[in-house]
C-alpha positions, 0 to 999 in steps of 0.5 A: 283157413278162414278165421272164426269170428265170434259176435257178442250177444247183447242183452245177456245173450238174448237176441234182439227182435224188432217188431218187423221180424216178429210180425214176419215170424208170426206170418210163417205160422199161416201157410199161404200168407201173402205178406199184405197183413205184415205190410199193413202192420208195418205202416201203422208202426211207421206212423206211430214213430212219426207221432212220437217224434212230434210228441217228444218235441211238443214243448219245443215246436208250435204243436201244443194247444188247440186248433179252431175246429171240433171233431165229429165227437164235438171235442176241440181238436188239438194240433197234435190230433190233426197231425197224428190223424194225417200221419195215420191216414197217409201211412195207410192210404197207399197200402193195397190191402186197405179198403176202408179206414175209419178215424175217431177224428173223421165223421165218415169212413175213408173209402180207398179201394173197395172195388179192389179184391185185394183190399181185404182189411178195414182199419179203425184208429184213434190217432192220439188218445188222451190228447187233452193231456199233452199240454201237461206232459201226461202220457198219451197214445194211439189205438188201432183195430183191424178187421177183415171185410166180410165175404160170402161162402164163395169168398166174394167180398161184401158190397155193403159198406155197413156190413164192412164196418159194423162188426162186433169186436170178436171179429178183429184180426189184430189190435193194439196201442202205443203209449207215448210216455217215459218210453214209447211202447207198442203193444199188439196182438193177432189173437195168439198172445200179446207182445210189447215192443219198446222204441229204441230211439238210437236206432229207430226200431221197436224192439221186443221187450215184453214177450207173451204179456199176461195180465195177473189173475188179480191186482191191487189197483182200481182205476176210475174217475171217482169224482163222478161216482154220484152219477154212476149206476149203483152197481159200480158204487157197490163194486168200488166199495167192495174193492175198497173194503177188502171183499176180495181178500185185500185192500185196493189202491186207487190209480187214475191217470185220465189217459185210457192207454196209460191207465190200461197199460198199467192194468195190463202189467200190474192187474186190477181193473179199469172202469169208464162207467156210464154217467148222467151226462153220458148215459151211453158211455163215453169211450168210442167202441170201434176205436178204443173199447174194442182194441183194448178189450181184444188185448185184454182177452188175449192177455188173460183178462176180460172186458165188459160193457157193463152188461155183457162181454164187450167183444160181443157187442154189435155196433149201431154206427161207427162212432158209437160210444160205450161204457167199459170195464176191463181187467184181471179175472178176479176183479172182473168176476167180482163185477159180474157177481155184483151185476147179478145182484144189482143189474144195470138197466139195458137202456143206459147202453 
């Protein structure tokens, strides 16, 4: 008679689910799915593992500091910027489903296989968001956004490169970010909930740690660079003073890291609001719409939150070019409703966008 073996279940009998398993489980919800999308997401997770390995050893290897170049944004590139960008491009380059990539670090889109009918996806990414903080050991991250190439009613893919790229954020089919901090956490959504995975360095796998993440309806923190308040449009100052004054039934505390992914991750978990308003020096806003604001807004909306460009819904904004900048205010429903109320009383002039 065969011996009956019982295997212990770790983590209080909760099964271990890796991100690859989770992606495949979600794929089963879509009959006829080819698996291309799953492979694409797996390529991104592989790249982020390579990036986090460099981040963890940043003080021990010659990877800290700047290089003698600036990116298309006019920003001095850090060594880790260059490395992370190369890793993301390399990981995605060989995926047949990818037609075009666009990176914050590259002036022009990277066209791979637009003539291939199987190349259905466009990938936008900021390979190392907040990289100026790496030398002082502050959390940095990676953001990514995936869209489908437009097609006509007969399923024929677009032949116009601009049609491919310049889509509003609500056309995203997936988005996410990775925080390289005390632990490495990847958060992503394909439009059906938001899920977080913590990298287990012992086995090299992202393991499900935050299932069905939901932003609280109201938080106790607001996050903004208050040193620039005298250059914000007046509505932001009114709004911040309302939060500080307890108009929403409680007094708020200020929390600002200066790293988008870290500030938003806290907002996602704890609620509240994160703001990056327009200023005198950046009247169009400073965050990149396609690489930063859109994926963050997509995650927020799929996790019970909301996001605005300071005038209207962030995900409804149609970009004029792939490196377009934008203001961003994102957070819990209560805080976002209060901002909308302030905006009705003190509208922002559209020309600041």
